[in-house]
N, C-alpha and C positions, 0 to 999 in steps of 0.2 A: 504493499499500499504507500503511495507516495506521501510523504511528510507536508503536513499543510505549511503554505507559506504564512510567517509571521512577521509582523511590524511591531518595533516597540516605538510606540507613538505619542507624541505630545501635541494634543491638538490645539495649543496656542502657538505653537511654531508653523510659520509659513511652509517651509521646506517639508516638514513633516506632512502637513495637509496635501501639498502639492504631489508627493509622492504617494500617499494613500490614494488619492484621485487618479493617478496615473495608472495605479495597479487596479483600480476597479475599472478604469477604460479599457484596460486589456483583458476584463473578463474574469479578473481574479480578485476573489473576497478574501483578503488575509486575516488570520488570527489577529485581533488588535489587542496589544500589551500596552495599557497606560502604565509606563513604567516608572513614573513618578509615583504612583500610588502602589503599584505591586514592582519593585524593583528585582533586578536579577540577582542571583546570588552570585557568590564569587566565585563558584565552580561555573556557572553559566557563562560570566563575564570571561573567564579564562578560555573556555570554549568558542566565545566569539572572537576574541583576540586571535586564537590560533587560527580559525577560518578567515579572518582579515588579514592574517599576517602580519600585524603590526603590534606594537609595543603599546602600554598602558596610556602614555602622555599622547599618542596619536590619536587616542579615541575620546580624551578628555576636552573639555572647556575650559582652557586655561585662562581664561579671559573673565570667569565667573569670579565674584568676590570670595567665595567660599574657596576656591582653589589656593589663594594666598593666604587667606585666613587660618586655615588648616595647615599651612607651611608646606604644602604640596610641590611648590616650585624648588624645593631642596633635592638638588641633583644626587644626594646620597640615600634617598629612599630606595628601598626595594621595590621590585615588580610588585610582591605580594601587598606591600602597603600602600600602594598605588590602587589595586584592584579593590582592596578591602575599603578604601576611601569612595571609590565609586559605588560599591554595592550599599555603602552607608548613606553617600548623599548623592541618590540618583541625577540630581538636576546636573551633575558635573558630566554626566556621559552625552557624549555627542551624538544627535539624532537627525533622521530616524535611522534605525538599523533595521535591514530586512534580511530575513534568513528562509532560504529556499533551496531545495536540490542537495542538500550539505554544502552549502556555500553562504556566503555573507557580503554585504555591502551597504555602505554607507549611501544615504540619497541626498549627496550634495555633490553636484545637483541631482535631482529626482531619477533622470535616466540612467544613474550609474546601476541600480537596480535591475535595469532589463538583461543585462548581460547573465547573471546569476540564473535568470528565469528561461534563457534560452530564446529572447525575445529580441528582435533586431532594435537596434537604436535608431535615433534619428540620424538619416542619410547626411554624411558631410557633402555639401554641394562646392562647386566653383565659388558662390558667394558666401559661404561660412567664414567668419573673419577666424583668424587664428593667431597666436602667438608663438612664434618661432624660437623653440628653445635650442640655441645652437652651441654645441660644445666641441672640445677636443679632451680626450682621456687617456691617460697611459695605462694607470693602475686600476682604473674603475671606480674610484672615489667621485670623482667630477661627473661620470656618467649616472652615478646613484644620485647626485644633488639635481642633474636633470631631471631624472625620474620623479622626484620630490617635488619640483617646480611645476612640472606637469600636472602633478596632484593637484596641488594648489590653483592652476588654471582651471582643473575642471569642476573646481567648486563654483564657477560663475558660470550661469546660464547663458545661451547665446554664442558662445566662443569656445574653440577648441585650443588644445595644444599641438602643436607639429615638433617632434623631438628629432633631432638632426645632428649629425657628427661630421668631422672633415677627415680626410685621409692623412696618415703621415706624409712629410716630405722626406725625399731621399737625396743624398750626394750623388747618388750613381743617376746620370741622366737617361740612361736607359733602362732605369727601373719603371714598372708599371702595377698597378693593382685593378683587380675586377672591379666594373661599376658598383657592385652591390658587395658590403663588406660580409664575412662569414658569418659574423654574430653582431648583434647590437641594433643600434639605429643605421638607418640609412645615410648615405652621404647627402650633404645639402648640396642645393643647387642655386644659382642665382636667382632663379625664379622664386624659389622658396624664400629668399631674403625680399626680394622686392615686392612681393604680394603680401607679405605678413603684415598683421595689425599692430603688433608689439614684437619686441625681440629681446629674450633673454639669453646672454652669452657668457658661456664658461669657458675656463681653462685652468689649469695648473700653473704654479709660479714658475717664470723662468727668467731668472735675476732680476725680479721686480716687474716683470712683463709678461705678456701672455706667451704661450708657446708658438713656435714657429708654424706648424700647421694651420692654426687658426689665424695668425697674422698673413699668411700665404694666401688663405680664402680672402679675407678682406682686401688684400692688396689687389685682386681682382674684380673690385667693385667699384672701379672708377667711373663706368658709364653710368652707373645708379647714383653716383655723388652728382655728377654732370646734369642728370635729369631729375634730381629732386626726389626721387623715389621713396626715401625713407624719411624727407622731412616731415617734421610734426607728428611722428609716432615714439610711442613710448619706448625706451629701453632701459636694461641693466644690465650689471655683470656679476659673475659668481666664480669663486676660485677655490682652489684646494692647496695646501702648502705641506710640507714635511713638519716643520718647526711653527710653533704659534707665534713667532715675531720673525717669520722666514720671508714676508713679504704680501702679506694678505692684502693690506690696506692699499700698496703702493701698486699691487697688480691690479685691484679693482680699479684704481684711479686711472692708471695709464691705459687701461682696456677702455676706459669712457673717451678718451681721446679721439678715436675714428667715430666715435658714435655721435660726438659734438661736430665734428666735420660734415657727417652726413644730415645735420639739422635734427637729431632726434632728441626728444624729450626725455630727459634722466630719471629714473626712477629707482629710490632706495629703499631703505627700510625704517620705519620710523619708531622711536623710542616708547610709543605708544604699544608696541610689540612687547609684552614682558619678557620673554625669551631672551631678547637683546640685553637687558638689564641683568639676567640672571645667570647667561652661559658662563660656563667655565672652559668652554672649547671654544670653537670658530662663531663667527658672526658678528657683522659689523653694520652701522648706519650706510654704509657705501653699498652694501648687498651681501647676499649670504656668503659664508665662508665656511672651510672644513679645515681641522686641525687633524692631518693624516697620520703624523709621528713619524719619525727617521728609521725605527727599526720594521716591528709587524705593523701591518698598514692597519690603523684604527676604522672601526666603522662609524658612519655617521652618528653622533648623539642625538637624544632626543630634542634637545634645544636647536641643534644644527638642522634636523628634520622640521621642527616646527616653523623656523626662520625661511626655510627653502620653501615650504608651503605657502607663507604668508605672503612670501615674495611674489610667488607665481599668482597667488589670488589677487593681489595689488596692482600687479602689471597688466593682468585680465581686466579688471574692472576698468583702469586707466585707459586702456586701449578704446574699449566700448566708448567710453564718454569722448574721449577724443575723435573717434570714427564718427560720432553723431553730432 
């Protein structure tokens, strides 16, 4: 017997109402769990986190007053302590959460839940605006940041994230690569850049500047500059460094120079993002950053993920406003 679709619903939340309405439009009458009245148990939350593939803070409403009041911004708190806090104070849980077919999704935007139901989402058309998340990554950390920024963009209805990378450069003039990489994001084209509604550009640091492959790609966009293709569009930068003081802010600032030449409107991170004040790893007002470490590569911290997602969401909202 197929397990019934369930939605952890807050009727006062517009996103929750929209997600429930979307399900009903698709002919699905889910089991409605008003989680503020009937909170999930710690074990249920652990199961949901496993299905989502995320950490507790990624499912927490970190801007709620209770988050700080309970000291949940303390980076030393264990996973178990954060899950316990969500079970005891359910308004800290992000909403809505939909469970179906042994999978879970957060309805932000509501269309996110269609995939776990095996239903097609709204098609991306040639006129759908998108934020281009353009990056170069050597060891995977910058690529993971790009993914998190894409998640932030996905929170905003009416705009998509298009994640693209650039190929490495080679001193061998005869070297060539296939047009599609073996793994990861596709290679960017100039058309991807020219037609974007906004741009998030990321690179590991190289002597306080972006890596050569990304610079090589930008050096070939003179025609876009001459025709003002990017003028008036929002853009920002993100980076990853081996040491905490190894050029994070310098790299972000120097990456902004070509964006200014293209006439783009710079987007950073405001200090109203609490993670910017609390981070003990990466994160700057100039854009998201990651402290990767010089030995074994460190995974993105909860604060770094939060800031990447906040950056993506902010850039997407700004892109829609400027486009209109």
